[in-house]
N, C-alpha and C positions, 0 to 999 in steps of 0.2 A: 503492500499500498504505501502513497506515496506520501512521502511526512509533509507538505506544504498543505494535501487535500486535509490531513488531520488537524491545519493549525488553525483554521475557522472560527471555531467555535467560539457565537456573540454570547457571551454571560448577561449586556443587558437588555437585548432583542434586536429590532431591524429594522429600519426603515423601509414600509412596503410600495413596491414599484409603484409607481402611479404619474401617468404621462398626462391625466385630466385634472390632478389639482396642485395649486400651488405649495399648499401645505399637506403633504401625504401621512400618512398615522404612522406613529410609530406603536410598533408590537413588541409590549414585552417578555422575556423567554418563557414567565410563567404567567397561566392565565385562569382567571379563577373561574371553574366551572361550577354551576348553578341547580345541573339538571338534578330532579328526585327532592328537593329539600323544601317543596313543599313550603306551609305556612311558616318556616323558620325561614325561606328565603331573602326577606328583608334585612333582620338582623346580622344573619351571616352575612350578607354583601354588604351591610355596614361593618362589621366585625373584619371582615377581608381589609377593604379597605383601609381600619386605621390600623390594619399590621403591617402594609407592606403594600399589597397587590395594588397593583395599577392599569388592569387587563380585566375586565370580563367579561365572560360569553353567556349566553343566554339563545335561546331559540321563540316565537311565536308559536309556540306547541303545548296548550294547556294540560294535555294529559301526561308529559313529563317537565312541564319547566312552569313557574311563577312570573312571567316576564314584566307584572306589573307589580309585584313585589320587588323583582330586581332593582324596576327602577323607583321602586319607594327607598329602598338599601343607598343608593347611589343621590337621590336628591338629599338624606339625610346627610350622609356624608361633606357634600358638597355645602350644607346651609351649617354646618359644623366647623366648615372651613379647614378640612383635612386636608381638601386635595380641588384643585381648577379643575372643568369640565375640559379642559384644555390637554391638561397632564392624564387625563383618563383615556382609555382603547377599549370601547364598547362595541360588544360583536352581537349581533341576533341572528337568525335564522328562518327561511319562507320553507315552511311544512307542506309536505301537496296532501291531499286527503288522504290516501292510506297510512299517514303516518300521524292522523288528528284521531280521539275522539272522536265517535258520528254527534254526541251531544255535547259538544264544547269548541267546536272552531271558533277562528277571528275571523272567518270569512265565511257567503252562501256555498256549499260544497256543490252546487247544481250551476252558479255560474260559469265562464268559461275560465283558463288556467289566468289570461292574463284580467280580469277582473276580479279573483280570488290575491294574485299576487297584490294590488292595487291595496284592497282589502287589509290583507296581510301589514305593509307597510305602515299604511296609516294605521291600524293599533299598536307597533310598535314605536312611531314615532311620539305617539299618545303617551305610550309604556312607560316611553325611556326618557319624556321629557324632563327640562333640568331644572322647571322649578313648579308646583302646584298649582300653579293656574294653566287650564287646560288651554289656553292662546298658545302658553309656551310652546308647544307644541308644533306649532307654527315655523318657530324660529330653530327646531330642534334636526341633529343631524345624528348618523350613526357610521361610528368608524369602518366598521367593515359588515354587510348581510349575505350570507351564506344561503345555497340552495342544502336543506337537511339532505338530499341525494337528489340521483339523477330522477326526472320524472318517469313515467313506465315507457314514452315513448322520447326518440331524440331531437323529435318535433315539437314536442309540450316541455321538454329541461329548455330548447332554445326560445320558447316564445314565451317562460318565465324567466329567463335570464333577457333577454329583449327588455322585457317591461321593466326590471332591476335596474335595466342600463340608463334608462329616461330618468332618473333619481341620482345618477352621478355627474357632476362631482358635489354638486350643491348638497343634496339631501343625506345622501349614500358615497361615503369616499370610498370604499373599493367594494368588491363582489370577490365572494366564493365559494368553494362547492364542497361539502362533504360526503360521506361513504361515497368516494367516488372510483371507478377502477381506470386502468392507464387507459384503457381502449377509449371510455366515456370521456377522460378528461381532456386526452391527444381533439377527438371530436370538437370537446366543447374551444379549446383554443381556438382549432383553426376556423370557426363561425363566428366566434365575438366579437362586437367591435373593443368591448370593457374587456379584459383578458384576466381571465380569476388572477387573484393577487394571494390567496390563501386557500389552502384544502386542509381540512380534519379528516382522521383519520384515524380510526381502530391499527396501534402498532400493536401487533400481534403474529404467534408465528402461523395462527391458521393464512395471511395473507403472506407470509413469508418475510412481515416485517416493510409490506411495502417496497424492497428494493430500489426496483425499479423506476416504481412513479415517485419516488424522493429523486432519484437520480432526475428524471424530468425535471420535478418542478426545481432542482438547483439550477436546471440546465436554464431554464425558462424566468426564472429570478421571484418562484411562488415561494412562499413558507408554509412549510408542512406543518400541522398543527396535530402532534399524537395525543390521543386520548384512550382511556382503559390500561394505559402504560403501568399499572402497578398489578391491579384486577387480574390483568390477564395474561402476566407474565415474572408468575413465582419463582420460575428456575432461571429467570433471570435476577432478580434481585438475591438468588445464592450460589449467583455465579463468581466463579474465582475475580473477576474483575469489577465486579461491584464489590464483592466484599473489602478486596483490595484498597478501592478508592474511599471507601467508609472509615476502615483504620488508619489509611496515610492522613486523610484532610483531616479527621473529628467528626463525620456527619454520616449520620444514618442509612442505613443501607437502601431505603427507598428515596432518598434526595440522592445518594450515589447513582442508583439508576437513571433520576432523572439528566444528574451532567452527566453522565454519559452518552445516553439517548441524544441531548444538546449538540454534544460533540461531533456527532454524526452530519453535523452543516445543514444549516438554511431550517432550523426545528426550533418550535417551542412546543412547550407543554402544558395540558388543561388539569388542574389541579383544584377536584373538587373536595379539600377535607373538610371538616365541619369545626376541626378541634381551633381555639385560639393556639395554644402552645404549637398546633403544628405549622400553621399558618406561617406565627412567626418563623420556627425553626427551618421550613422549608426554606423560605425566603434568606434565612443568615445563610440556610447552608449552601446556596449559589456562591456567595463570598468568600467561604472558606474553598469552596473549589478552584473558585479565579485563582487566588493568591496560591492552592499547591498546584496549580499547572502552569501558572508564571514561576511560582518558583523552582518549581520541578519539571520542565520542558520533557526533558530524557522520558523520565518515569510515566506520566502523562499521556504520551504519546503510546510508551507501552502499553499500557491499560487500554487504551481509547482504540489502538490494532488488536488486541486479544477480544476487547467486546465486539469489533465491527467483524471479527469472523463469526464469532456466535452468530450475530445476524445473514451476515451473507452479506455485507458491504466490501470487503475485503476485493471482490471481485469488480466492484462498478466504481470504485475509485483508485482506480492503477492512476 
């Protein structure tokens, strides 16, 4: 594996590629994930921001997310003076009918895909507004809006994407896609006017850790967002390079796994912890691993090389 390819770890985050906007969004390497938080969502989002998180991921999918309470938690943090809106990265999603609860959708399922997208975006802008006043939704912007998955046909996917493009760059800064395959991503990139800036996928052995897809993302300046990173990878948490990094840098094995995944390049991590001490520890661990990698570049390289062999990246980063 080329040593230069292993030296591109960004511990802080990435400025998203965006020729459409004069002020492209900056996405921190650790993003707070809000799925399945239910009634605790507002308090947990406020707690995450208070602990130092500066990126929040949600979705217009009441089945698994409380986007309205995400907005409430953000507004509380803004009102408390903990953070400014321009220092936050806020990301939500459009979820198609097949991913929604039939009894609770942010749009009429009988409408066209175009009208569904418009209704979903309006709902998200209202939920994620910066002040309690409903009128503030007219001035709200979202840093990234992600298709929760490709729609059943590519024609429908492009219809949804083209509708989202009408909001770029003012109301939505960037677009992305989740739960995608490499062929679907390639076709979307070839057809879209506004190219994807982020791809959010499960990082696990069932997809061979998305090695070819992540290589494609690096080639096209797309940030890969890893989710299910801990839950789906107990064997990686206990792997030799992870345990070694945890021991040598003084962080937990979970945080060490995050660090090595980040080391694969052009990658961010969704972190959905519900414990305040873990929120602070995970963010502090980034600084510890950054210090370790800068003071021990050869050892960091060797650990990352061993880890990359476990994921298969050694083939694609020659």
